[in-house]
Structure formats: C-alpha cells, structure tokens
All heavy atoms as TSV, in Angstrom:
chain	resi	resn	atom	element	x	y	z
A	1	MET	N	N	-15.128	2.514	3.787
A	1	MET	CA	C	-14.825	1.676	2.651
A	1	MET	C	C	-15.455	0.301	2.878
A	1	MET	O	O	-15.338	-0.256	3.959
A	1	MET	CB	C	-13.300	1.557	2.508
A	1	MET	CG	C	-12.851	0.604	1.453
A	1	MET	SD	S	-11.056	0.393	1.394
A	1	MET	CE	C	-10.475	2.052	1.218
A	2	ARG	N	N	-16.153	-0.201	1.854
A	2	ARG	CA	C	-16.748	-1.537	1.911
A	2	ARG	C	C	-16.086	-2.401	0.843
A	2	ARG	O	O	-15.904	-1.960	-0.289
A	2	ARG	CB	C	-18.250	-1.491	1.665
A	2	ARG	CG	C	-19.036	-0.655	2.657
A	2	ARG	CD	C	-18.979	-1.124	4.084
A	2	ARG	NE	N	-19.605	-2.437	4.236
A	2	ARG	CZ	C	-19.566	-3.146	5.351
A	2	ARG	NH1	N	-18.943	-2.695	6.392
A	2	ARG	NH2	N	-20.150	-4.309	5.415
A	3	ILE	N	N	-15.762	-3.622	1.215
A	3	ILE	CA	C	-15.111	-4.555	0.302
A	3	ILE	C	C	-16.048	-5.725	0.056
A	3	ILE	O	O	-16.638	-6.253	0.998
A	3	ILE	CB	C	-13.808	-5.105	0.918
A	3	ILE	CG1	C	-12.888	-3.978	1.329
A	3	ILE	CG2	C	-13.117	-6.041	-0.060
A	3	ILE	CD1	C	-11.775	-4.435	2.242
A	4	SER	N	N	-16.146	-6.125	-1.198
A	4	SER	CA	C	-16.898	-7.341	-1.494
A	4	SER	C	C	-16.107	-8.184	-2.487
A	4	SER	O	O	-15.377	-7.663	-3.331
A	4	SER	CB	C	-18.289	-7.024	-2.034
A	4	SER	OG	O	-18.203	-6.308	-3.232
A	5	ILE	N	N	-16.243	-9.494	-2.336
A	5	ILE	CA	C	-15.577	-10.436	-3.223
A	5	ILE	C	C	-16.660	-11.247	-3.923
A	5	ILE	O	O	-17.486	-11.875	-3.261
A	5	ILE	CB	C	-14.636	-11.373	-2.449
A	5	ILE	CG1	C	-13.572	-10.572	-1.704
A	5	ILE	CG2	C	-13.991	-12.384	-3.397
A	5	ILE	CD1	C	-12.753	-11.382	-0.725
A	6	ASP	N	N	-16.667	-11.222	-5.234
A	6	ASP	CA	C	-17.626	-11.998	-6.005
A	6	ASP	C	C	-17.096	-13.430	-6.072
A	6	ASP	O	O	-16.199	-13.746	-6.849
A	6	ASP	CB	C	-17.796	-11.411	-7.396
A	6	ASP	CG	C	-18.894	-12.082	-8.194
A	6	ASP	OD1	O	-19.256	-13.241	-7.875
A	6	ASP	OD2	O	-19.398	-11.451	-9.129
A	7	THR	N	N	-17.648	-14.290	-5.225
A	7	THR	CA	C	-17.161	-15.659	-5.125
A	7	THR	C	C	-17.458	-16.481	-6.373
A	7	THR	O	O	-16.824	-17.521	-6.586
A	7	THR	CB	C	-17.740	-16.352	-3.878
A	7	THR	OG1	O	-19.170	-16.286	-3.936
A	7	THR	CG2	C	-17.251	-15.676	-2.602
A	8	ASP	N	N	-18.385	-16.031	-7.203
A	8	ASP	CA	C	-18.666	-16.731	-8.458
A	8	ASP	C	C	-17.605	-16.430	-9.518
A	8	ASP	O	O	-17.452	-17.189	-10.472
A	8	ASP	CB	C	-20.040	-16.337	-9.002
A	8	ASP	CG	C	-21.174	-16.845	-8.135
A	8	ASP	OD1	O	-21.006	-17.896	-7.473
A	8	ASP	OD2	O	-22.230	-16.188	-8.100
A	9	VAL	N	N	-16.882	-15.346	-9.322
A	9	VAL	CA	C	-15.868	-14.921	-10.283
A	9	VAL	C	C	-14.457	-15.300	-9.817
A	9	VAL	O	O	-13.593	-15.631	-10.628
A	9	VAL	CB	C	-15.956	-13.388	-10.524
A	9	VAL	CG1	C	-14.835	-12.899	-11.408
A	9	VAL	CG2	C	-17.309	-13.034	-11.119
A	10	CYS	N	N	-14.226	-15.305	-8.515
A	10	CYS	CA	C	-12.903	-15.569	-7.933
A	10	CYS	C	C	-12.355	-16.913	-8.418
A	10	CYS	O	O	-13.062	-17.927	-8.414
A	10	CYS	CB	C	-12.994	-15.560	-6.408
A	10	CYS	SG	S	-11.422	-15.925	-5.584
A	11	ILE	N	N	-11.080	-16.909	-8.839
A	11	ILE	CA	C	-10.427	-18.140	-9.281
A	11	ILE	C	C	-9.369	-18.604	-8.283
A	11	ILE	O	O	-8.688	-19.593	-8.513
A	11	ILE	CB	C	-9.807	-17.967	-10.679
A	11	ILE	CG1	C	-8.750	-16.865	-10.672
A	11	ILE	CG2	C	-10.886	-17.730	-11.725
A	11	ILE	CD1	C	-7.936	-16.777	-11.959
A	12	GLY	N	N	-9.211	-17.876	-7.189
A	12	GLY	CA	C	-8.261	-18.269	-6.158
A	12	GLY	C	C	-6.813	-17.993	-6.498
A	12	GLY	O	O	-5.918	-18.689	-6.019
A	13	ALA	N	N	-6.557	-16.980	-7.298
A	13	ALA	CA	C	-5.185	-16.643	-7.682
A	13	ALA	C	C	-4.347	-16.217	-6.474
A	13	ALA	O	O	-3.135	-16.402	-6.450
A	13	ALA	CB	C	-5.175	-15.550	-8.743
A	14	GLY	N	N	-4.983	-15.609	-5.479
A	14	GLY	CA	C	-4.285	-15.230	-4.250
A	14	GLY	C	C	-3.526	-13.923	-4.295
A	14	GLY	O	O	-2.822	-13.581	-3.352
A	15	GLN	N	N	-3.654	-13.173	-5.385
A	15	GLN	CA	C	-2.935	-11.907	-5.486
A	15	GLN	C	C	-3.361	-10.933	-4.395
A	15	GLN	O	O	-2.533	-10.195	-3.860
A	15	GLN	CB	C	-3.146	-11.287	-6.868
A	15	GLN	CG	C	-2.544	-12.100	-7.989
A	15	GLN	CD	C	-1.058	-12.303	-7.798
A	15	GLN	OE1	O	-0.300	-11.348	-7.619
A	15	GLN	NE2	N	-0.632	-13.548	-7.817
A	16	CYS	N	N	-4.644	-10.938	-4.057
A	16	CYS	CA	C	-5.130	-10.026	-3.022
A	16	CYS	C	C	-4.473	-10.331	-1.671
A	16	CYS	O	O	-4.078	-9.419	-0.953
A	16	CYS	CB	C	-6.655	-10.101	-2.900
A	16	CYS	SG	S	-7.291	-11.753	-2.572
A	17	ALA	N	N	-4.339	-11.616	-1.350
A	17	ALA	CA	C	-3.719	-12.005	-0.080
A	17	ALA	C	C	-2.229	-11.673	-0.058
A	17	ALA	O	O	-1.669	-11.367	1.000
A	17	ALA	CB	C	-3.940	-13.492	0.187
A	18	LEU	N	N	-1.580	-11.712	-1.217
A	18	LEU	CA	C	-0.167	-11.336	-1.289
A	18	LEU	C	C	0.024	-9.835	-1.106
A	18	LEU	O	O	0.953	-9.396	-0.436
A	18	LEU	CB	C	0.432	-11.768	-2.626
A	18	LEU	CG	C	0.615	-13.264	-2.817
A	18	LEU	CD1	C	1.035	-13.561	-4.258
A	18	LEU	CD2	C	1.636	-13.807	-1.848
A	19	VAL	N	N	-0.867	-9.052	-1.705
A	19	VAL	CA	C	-0.750	-7.587	-1.650
A	19	VAL	C	C	-1.202	-7.043	-0.303
A	19	VAL	O	O	-0.571	-6.139	0.247
A	19	VAL	CB	C	-1.566	-6.938	-2.790
A	19	VAL	CG1	C	-1.607	-5.429	-2.645
A	19	VAL	CG2	C	-0.983	-7.321	-4.143
A	20	SER	N	N	-2.287	-7.568	0.243
A	20	SER	CA	C	-2.856	-7.036	1.487
A	20	SER	C	C	-3.237	-8.178	2.436
A	20	SER	O	O	-4.421	-8.448	2.661
A	20	SER	CB	C	-4.073	-6.172	1.160
A	20	SER	OG	O	-4.572	-5.565	2.329
A	21	PRO	N	N	-2.238	-8.864	3.015
A	21	PRO	CA	C	-2.516	-10.030	3.865
A	21	PRO	C	C	-3.244	-9.701	5.162
A	21	PRO	O	O	-3.822	-10.599	5.777
A	21	PRO	CB	C	-1.126	-10.616	4.137
A	21	PRO	CG	C	-0.189	-9.470	3.958
A	21	PRO	CD	C	-0.816	-8.604	2.893
A	22	ALA	N	N	-3.252	-8.461	5.580
A	22	ALA	CA	C	-3.979	-8.094	6.795
A	22	ALA	C	C	-5.486	-8.061	6.548
A	22	ALA	O	O	-6.269	-8.164	7.489
A	22	ALA	CB	C	-3.511	-6.732	7.309
A	23	VAL	N	N	-5.901	-7.945	5.285
A	23	VAL	CA	C	-7.323	-7.827	4.944
A	23	VAL	C	C	-7.839	-9.066	4.212
A	23	VAL	O	O	-8.956	-9.493	4.445
A	23	VAL	CB	C	-7.571	-6.560	4.106
A	23	VAL	CG1	C	-9.030	-6.457	3.678
A	23	VAL	CG2	C	-7.161	-5.317	4.899
A	24	PHE	N	N	-7.018	-9.657	3.333
A	24	PHE	CA	C	-7.458	-10.791	2.527
A	24	PHE	C	C	-6.725	-12.065	2.926
A	24	PHE	O	O	-5.548	-12.032	3.270
A	24	PHE	CB	C	-7.190	-10.524	1.038
A	24	PHE	CG	C	-7.959	-9.364	0.495
A	24	PHE	CD1	C	-7.383	-8.111	0.415
A	24	PHE	CD2	C	-9.266	-9.513	0.048
A	24	PHE	CE1	C	-8.077	-7.029	-0.089
A	24	PHE	CE2	C	-9.980	-8.441	-0.459
A	24	PHE	CZ	C	-9.385	-7.199	-0.523
A	25	THR	N	N	-7.424	-13.169	2.815
A	25	THR	CA	C	-6.839	-14.485	3.019
A	25	THR	C	C	-7.532	-15.433	2.055
A	25	THR	O	O	-8.352	-15.008	1.240
A	25	THR	CB	C	-6.989	-14.941	4.488
A	25	THR	OG1	O	-6.231	-16.134	4.685
A	25	THR	CG2	C	-8.440	-15.170	4.860
A	26	GLN	N	N	-7.192	-16.706	2.139
A	26	GLN	CA	C	-7.853	-17.694	1.300
A	26	GLN	C	C	-8.508	-18.735	2.191
A	26	GLN	O	O	-7.959	-19.119	3.226
A	26	GLN	CB	C	-6.855	-18.338	0.343
A	26	GLN	CG	C	-6.396	-17.349	-0.733
A	26	GLN	CD	C	-5.404	-17.945	-1.676
A	26	GLN	OE1	O	-4.282	-18.209	-1.279
A	26	GLN	NE2	N	-5.797	-18.155	-2.924
A	27	ASP	N	N	-9.685	-19.202	1.751
A	27	ASP	CA	C	-10.411	-20.197	2.537
A	27	ASP	C	C	-9.815	-21.586	2.288
A	27	ASP	O	O	-8.817	-21.732	1.570
A	27	ASP	CB	C	-11.915	-20.145	2.248
A	27	ASP	CG	C	-12.287	-20.506	0.820
A	27	ASP	OD1	O	-11.449	-21.089	0.086
A	27	ASP	OD2	O	-13.424	-20.210	0.422
A	28	ASP	N	N	-10.418	-22.601	2.874
A	28	ASP	CA	C	-9.897	-23.963	2.758
A	28	ASP	C	C	-9.874	-24.482	1.324
A	28	ASP	O	O	-9.122	-25.392	1.003
A	28	ASP	CB	C	-10.711	-24.919	3.636
A	28	ASP	CG	C	-10.520	-24.647	5.120
A	28	ASP	OD1	O	-9.499	-24.032	5.493
A	28	ASP	OD2	O	-11.390	-25.055	5.900
A	29	ASP	N	N	-10.698	-23.904	0.474
A	29	ASP	CA	C	-10.741	-24.302	-0.931
A	29	ASP	C	C	-9.823	-23.455	-1.805
A	29	ASP	O	O	-9.757	-23.649	-3.013
A	29	ASP	CB	C	-12.172	-24.213	-1.461
A	29	ASP	CG	C	-13.087	-25.209	-0.771
A	29	ASP	OD1	O	-12.647	-26.348	-0.499
A	29	ASP	OD2	O	-14.249	-24.850	-0.488
A	30	GLY	N	N	-9.135	-22.478	-1.202
A	30	GLY	CA	C	-8.198	-21.643	-1.938
A	30	GLY	C	C	-8.774	-20.375	-2.523
A	30	GLY	O	O	-8.096	-19.654	-3.243
A	31	PHE	N	N	-10.045	-20.072	-2.219
A	31	PHE	CA	C	-10.663	-18.866	-2.744
A	31	PHE	C	C	-10.526	-17.709	-1.767
A	31	PHE	O	O	-10.440	-17.913	-0.555
A	31	PHE	CB	C	-12.141	-19.122	-3.074
A	31	PHE	CG	C	-12.311	-20.113	-4.182
A	31	PHE	CD1	C	-12.662	-21.421	-3.911
A	31	PHE	CD2	C	-12.072	-19.741	-5.498
A	31	PHE	CE1	C	-12.795	-22.348	-4.926
A	31	PHE	CE2	C	-12.201	-20.659	-6.528
A	31	PHE	CZ	C	-12.556	-21.970	-6.240
A	32	SER	N	N	-10.512	-16.512	-2.300
A	32	SER	CA	C	-10.310	-15.314	-1.484
A	32	SER	C	C	-11.470	-15.066	-0.536
A	32	SER	O	O	-12.631	-15.292	-0.875
A	32	SER	CB	C	-10.121	-14.095	-2.377
A	32	SER	OG	O	-8.941	-14.254	-3.122
A	33	THR	N	N	-11.111	-14.589	0.623
A	33	THR	CA	C	-12.082	-14.189	1.631
A	33	THR	C	C	-11.454	-13.079	2.472
A	33	THR	O	O	-10.244	-12.860	2.419
A	33	THR	CB	C	-12.524	-15.394	2.494
A	33	THR	OG1	O	-13.596	-15.013	3.328
A	33	THR	CG2	C	-11.381	-15.937	3.319
A	34	LEU	N	N	-12.281	-12.387	3.220
A	34	LEU	CA	C	-11.776	-11.311	4.068
A	34	LEU	C	C	-11.371	-11.863	5.424
A	34	LEU	O	O	-12.027	-12.766	5.958
A	34	LEU	CB	C	-12.845	-10.236	4.258
A	34	LEU	CG	C	-13.250	-9.487	2.991
A	34	LEU	CD1	C	-14.448	-8.596	3.269
A	34	LEU	CD2	C	-12.097	-8.683	2.449
A	35	VAL	N	N	-10.305	-11.323	5.964
A	35	VAL	CA	C	-9.899	-11.667	7.325
A	35	VAL	C	C	-10.992	-11.149	8.253
A	35	VAL	O	O	-11.416	-9.997	8.109
A	35	VAL	CB	C	-8.532	-11.029	7.665
A	35	VAL	CG1	C	-8.181	-11.212	9.122
A	35	VAL	CG2	C	-7.442	-11.590	6.757
A	36	PRO	N	N	-11.493	-11.986	9.157
A	36	PRO	CA	C	-12.549	-11.524	10.073
A	36	PRO	C	C	-12.177	-10.212	10.757
A	36	PRO	O	O	-11.044	-10.041	11.211
A	36	PRO	CB	C	-12.679	-12.660	11.076
A	36	PRO	CG	C	-12.205	-13.870	10.325
A	36	PRO	CD	C	-11.111	-13.363	9.419
A	37	GLY	N	N	-13.129	-9.281	10.765
A	37	GLY	CA	C	-12.915	-7.983	11.385
A	37	GLY	C	C	-12.432	-6.904	10.424
A	37	GLY	O	O	-12.294	-5.752	10.798
A	38	HIS	N	N	-12.173	-7.287	9.173
A	38	HIS	CA	C	-11.673	-6.310	8.195
A	38	HIS	C	C	-12.663	-6.033	7.076
A	38	HIS	O	O	-12.298	-5.540	6.010
A	38	HIS	CB	C	-10.347	-6.782	7.608
A	38	HIS	CG	C	-9.226	-6.642	8.586
A	38	HIS	ND1	N	-8.926	-7.616	9.483
A	38	HIS	CD2	C	-8.383	-5.618	8.822
A	38	HIS	CE1	C	-7.914	-7.203	10.231
A	38	HIS	NE2	N	-7.565	-6.001	9.852
A	39	GLU	N	N	-13.930	-6.345	7.302
A	39	GLU	CA	C	-14.955	-6.116	6.297
A	39	GLU	C	C	-15.118	-4.640	5.957
A	39	GLU	O	O	-15.600	-4.278	4.899
A	39	GLU	CB	C	-16.309	-6.670	6.768
A	39	GLU	CG	C	-16.315	-8.178	6.919
A	39	GLU	CD	C	-15.770	-8.655	8.253
A	39	GLU	OE1	O	-15.431	-7.817	9.125
A	39	GLU	OE2	O	-15.670	-9.874	8.423
A	40	ASP	N	N	-14.703	-3.766	6.867
A	40	ASP	CA	C	-14.847	-2.326	6.628
A	40	ASP	C	C	-13.705	-1.751	5.801
A	40	ASP	O	O	-13.701	-0.581	5.463
A	40	ASP	CB	C	-14.957	-1.579	7.959
A	40	ASP	CG	C	-13.697	-1.683	8.805
A	40	ASP	OD1	O	-12.775	-2.442	8.441
A	40	ASP	OD2	O	-13.637	-1.009	9.837
A	41	GLY	N	N	-12.724	-2.557	5.463
A	41	GLY	CA	C	-11.669	-2.114	4.570
A	41	GLY	C	C	-10.529	-1.375	5.213
A	41	GLY	O	O	-9.816	-0.651	4.541
A	42	ALA	N	N	-10.322	-1.547	6.506
A	42	ALA	CA	C	-9.163	-0.929	7.139
A	42	ALA	C	C	-7.927	-1.392	6.375
A	42	ALA	O	O	-7.696	-2.571	6.197
A	42	ALA	CB	C	-9.081	-1.318	8.601
A	43	GLY	N	N	-7.163	-0.496	5.876
A	43	GLY	CA	C	-5.985	-0.837	5.108
A	43	GLY	C	C	-5.870	-0.018	3.841
A	43	GLY	O	O	-4.879	-0.090	3.143
A	44	GLY	N	N	-6.903	0.750	3.562
A	44	GLY	CA	C	-6.926	1.749	2.506
A	44	GLY	C	C	-6.247	1.441	1.198
A	44	GLY	O	O	-6.775	0.699	0.386
A	45	SER	N	N	-5.088	2.012	0.966
A	45	SER	CA	C	-4.443	1.940	-0.342
A	45	SER	C	C	-4.059	0.514	-0.716
A	45	SER	O	O	-4.114	0.150	-1.893
A	45	SER	CB	C	-3.235	2.862	-0.410
A	45	SER	OG	O	-2.255	2.449	0.520
A	46	LEU	N	N	-3.683	-0.312	0.256
A	46	LEU	CA	C	-3.347	-1.702	-0.056
A	46	LEU	C	C	-4.579	-2.480	-0.497
A	46	LEU	O	O	-4.485	-3.367	-1.339
A	46	LEU	CB	C	-2.687	-2.397	1.133
A	46	LEU	CG	C	-1.245	-2.004	1.417
A	46	LEU	CD1	C	-0.718	-2.757	2.628
A	46	LEU	CD2	C	-0.362	-2.263	0.212
A	47	VAL	N	N	-5.723	-2.146	0.050
A	47	VAL	CA	C	-6.964	-2.802	-0.360
A	47	VAL	C	C	-7.278	-2.460	-1.814
A	47	VAL	O	O	-7.613	-3.336	-2.617
A	47	VAL	CB	C	-8.140	-2.397	0.561
A	47	VAL	CG1	C	-9.460	-2.874	0.005
A	47	VAL	CG2	C	-7.916	-2.932	1.962
A	48	ARG	N	N	-7.135	-1.197	-2.173
A	48	ARG	CA	C	-7.375	-0.793	-3.554
A	48	ARG	C	C	-6.360	-1.448	-4.504
A	48	ARG	O	O	-6.699	-1.871	-5.611
A	48	ARG	CB	C	-7.354	0.725	-3.681
A	48	ARG	CG	C	-8.607	1.367	-3.101
A	48	ARG	CD	C	-8.689	2.846	-3.392
A	48	ARG	NE	N	-7.989	3.700	-2.431
A	48	ARG	CZ	C	-8.391	3.924	-1.190
A	48	ARG	NH1	N	-9.463	3.343	-0.719
A	48	ARG	NH2	N	-7.713	4.730	-0.391
A	49	GLU	N	N	-5.120	-1.550	-4.067
A	49	GLU	CA	C	-4.092	-2.200	-4.883
A	49	GLU	C	C	-4.396	-3.690	-5.038
A	49	GLU	O	O	-4.209	-4.252	-6.121
A	49	GLU	CB	C	-2.710	-2.010	-4.252
A	49	GLU	CG	C	-1.589	-2.603	-5.065
A	49	GLU	CD	C	-1.475	-2.015	-6.460
A	49	GLU	OE1	O	-1.757	-0.835	-6.671
A	49	GLU	OE2	O	-1.094	-2.779	-7.373
A	50	ALA	N	N	-4.897	-4.329	-3.987
A	50	ALA	CA	C	-5.271	-5.745	-4.066
A	50	ALA	C	C	-6.405	-5.939	-5.064
A	50	ALA	O	O	-6.399	-6.901	-5.836
A	50	ALA	CB	C	-5.673	-6.259	-2.686
A	51	ALA	N	N	-7.374	-5.035	-5.067
A	51	ALA	CA	C	-8.477	-5.120	-6.021
A	51	ALA	C	C	-7.958	-4.986	-7.455
A	51	ALA	O	O	-8.398	-5.707	-8.350
A	51	ALA	CB	C	-9.524	-4.057	-5.726
A	52	ARG	N	N	-7.021	-4.075	-7.660
A	52	ARG	CA	C	-6.436	-3.904	-9.004
A	52	ARG	C	C	-5.624	-5.128	-9.414
A	52	ARG	O	O	-5.546	-5.469	-10.592
A	52	ARG	CB	C	-5.556	-2.660	-9.047
A	52	ARG	CG	C	-6.349	-1.380	-9.152
A	52	ARG	CD	C	-5.454	-0.185	-9.460
A	52	ARG	NE	N	-4.558	0.166	-8.361
A	52	ARG	CZ	C	-4.881	0.967	-7.348
A	52	ARG	NH1	N	-6.089	1.500	-7.291
A	52	ARG	NH2	N	-4.024	1.238	-6.396
A	53	ALA	N	N	-5.000	-5.802	-8.449
A	53	ALA	CA	C	-4.154	-6.958	-8.745
A	53	ALA	C	C	-4.951	-8.212	-9.082
A	53	ALA	O	O	-4.399	-9.153	-9.655
A	53	ALA	CB	C	-3.241	-7.241	-7.557
A	54	CYS	N	N	-6.233	-8.220	-8.758
A	54	CYS	CA	C	-7.064	-9.395	-9.026
A	54	CYS	C	C	-7.168	-9.615	-10.534
A	54	CYS	O	O	-7.652	-8.744	-11.253
A	54	CYS	CB	C	-8.455	-9.226	-8.420
A	54	CYS	SG	S	-9.521	-10.649	-8.718
A	55	PRO	N	N	-6.731	-10.782	-11.025
A	55	PRO	CA	C	-6.734	-11.003	-12.471
A	55	PRO	C	C	-8.128	-11.117	-13.093
A	55	PRO	O	O	-8.260	-10.987	-14.310
A	55	PRO	CB	C	-5.958	-12.305	-12.641
A	55	PRO	CG	C	-6.094	-13.008	-11.336
A	55	PRO	CD	C	-6.174	-11.916	-10.299
A	56	VAL	N	N	-9.152	-11.341	-12.270
A	56	VAL	CA	C	-10.525	-11.467	-12.804
A	56	VAL	C	C	-11.466	-10.392	-12.259
A	56	VAL	O	O	-12.671	-10.472	-12.414
A	56	VAL	CB	C	-11.098	-12.881	-12.546
A	56	VAL	CG1	C	-10.335	-13.922	-13.338
A	56	VAL	CG2	C	-11.123	-13.202	-11.075
A	57	GLN	N	N	-10.907	-9.379	-11.595
A	57	GLN	CA	C	-11.680	-8.271	-11.027
A	57	GLN	C	C	-12.851	-8.766	-10.156
A	57	GLN	O	O	-13.956	-8.284	-10.265
A	57	GLN	CB	C	-12.212	-7.340	-12.110
A	57	GLN	CG	C	-11.268	-6.205	-12.435
A	57	GLN	CD	C	-10.217	-6.632	-13.424
A	57	GLN	OE1	O	-10.539	-6.989	-14.534
A	57	GLN	NE2	N	-8.966	-6.578	-13.038
A	58	ALA	N	N	-12.546	-9.720	-9.263
A	58	ALA	CA	C	-13.563	-10.270	-8.372
A	58	ALA	C	C	-13.785	-9.403	-7.125
A	58	ALA	O	O	-14.720	-9.634	-6.380
A	58	ALA	CB	C	-13.189	-11.689	-7.948
A	59	ILE	N	N	-12.925	-8.405	-6.906
A	59	ILE	CA	C	-12.990	-7.576	-5.702
A	59	ILE	C	C	-13.536	-6.204	-6.050
A	59	ILE	O	O	-13.046	-5.538	-6.965
A	59	ILE	CB	C	-11.600	-7.423	-5.057
A	59	ILE	CG1	C	-11.046	-8.802	-4.708
A	59	ILE	CG2	C	-11.665	-6.528	-3.825
A	59	ILE	CD1	C	-9.589	-8.790	-4.322
A	60	ALA	N	N	-14.545	-5.792	-5.295
A	60	ALA	CA	C	-15.114	-4.452	-5.447
A	60	ALA	C	C	-14.854	-3.658	-4.180
A	60	ALA	O	O	-15.044	-4.170	-3.073
A	60	ALA	CB	C	-16.612	-4.528	-5.714
A	61	VAL	N	N	-14.414	-2.424	-4.336
A	61	VAL	CA	C	-14.157	-1.538	-3.205
A	61	VAL	C	C	-15.027	-0.312	-3.387
A	61	VAL	O	O	-14.969	0.354	-4.424
A	61	VAL	CB	C	-12.675	-1.123	-3.137
A	61	VAL	CG1	C	-12.423	-0.186	-1.975
A	61	VAL	CG2	C	-11.767	-2.344	-3.052
A	62	ARG	N	N	-15.842	-0.044	-2.388
A	62	ARG	CA	C	-16.739	1.115	-2.435
A	62	ARG	C	C	-16.456	2.020	-1.250
A	62	ARG	O	O	-16.263	1.541	-0.145
A	62	ARG	CB	C	-18.204	0.652	-2.401
A	62	ARG	CG	C	-18.614	-0.102	-3.629
A	62	ARG	CD	C	-20.022	-0.660	-3.526
A	62	ARG	NE	N	-20.345	-1.536	-4.629
A	62	ARG	CZ	C	-19.984	-2.811	-4.718
A	62	ARG	NH1	N	-19.295	-3.364	-3.753
A	62	ARG	NH2	N	-20.325	-3.538	-5.758
A	63	GLU	N	N	-16.466	3.303	-1.508
A	63	GLU	CA	C	-16.221	4.280	-0.444
A	63	GLU	C	C	-17.462	4.486	0.379
A	63	GLU	O	O	-18.548	4.311	-0.006
A	63	GLU	CB	C	-15.776	5.611	-1.036
A	63	GLU	CG	C	-14.480	5.492	-1.800
A	63	GLU	CD	C	-13.284	5.023	-0.983
A	63	GLU	OE1	O	-13.153	5.383	0.202
A	63	GLU	OE2	O	-12.469	4.290	-1.538
C-alpha cells in the first residue's frame, strides 16, 4: 500500500491524524504529513478510513 498526500489540496483539518495517528500527523504549519517510517501504509483499514475522512480528499491510497 502506498499513501500520498496532495499538499496543494490539504487544508489541515486533521481528520486523518485523529483516525490513524500511527500513520498520519500534522507538520508545524498544521498540514497533514506521514509519520516517518509509515510511507508504506502499515495500518491498513485505518489508513483507508483516514483517506475517506479527509474532507477535501487530499489522501490517495494505492495498493
């Protein structure tokens, strides 16, 4: 699984970090980023749920 965050679309709502805090966090400016070491998407169903929870669909999950 590969995760990408479109930083041009992200509004920093933080829903991804609330749903899957082991994979997503927020940077110093409040925008979503991946926790180092989790770029491969370890976390499965929570990662997909975090992508669905994003209000602007800034997160893409590819198998």
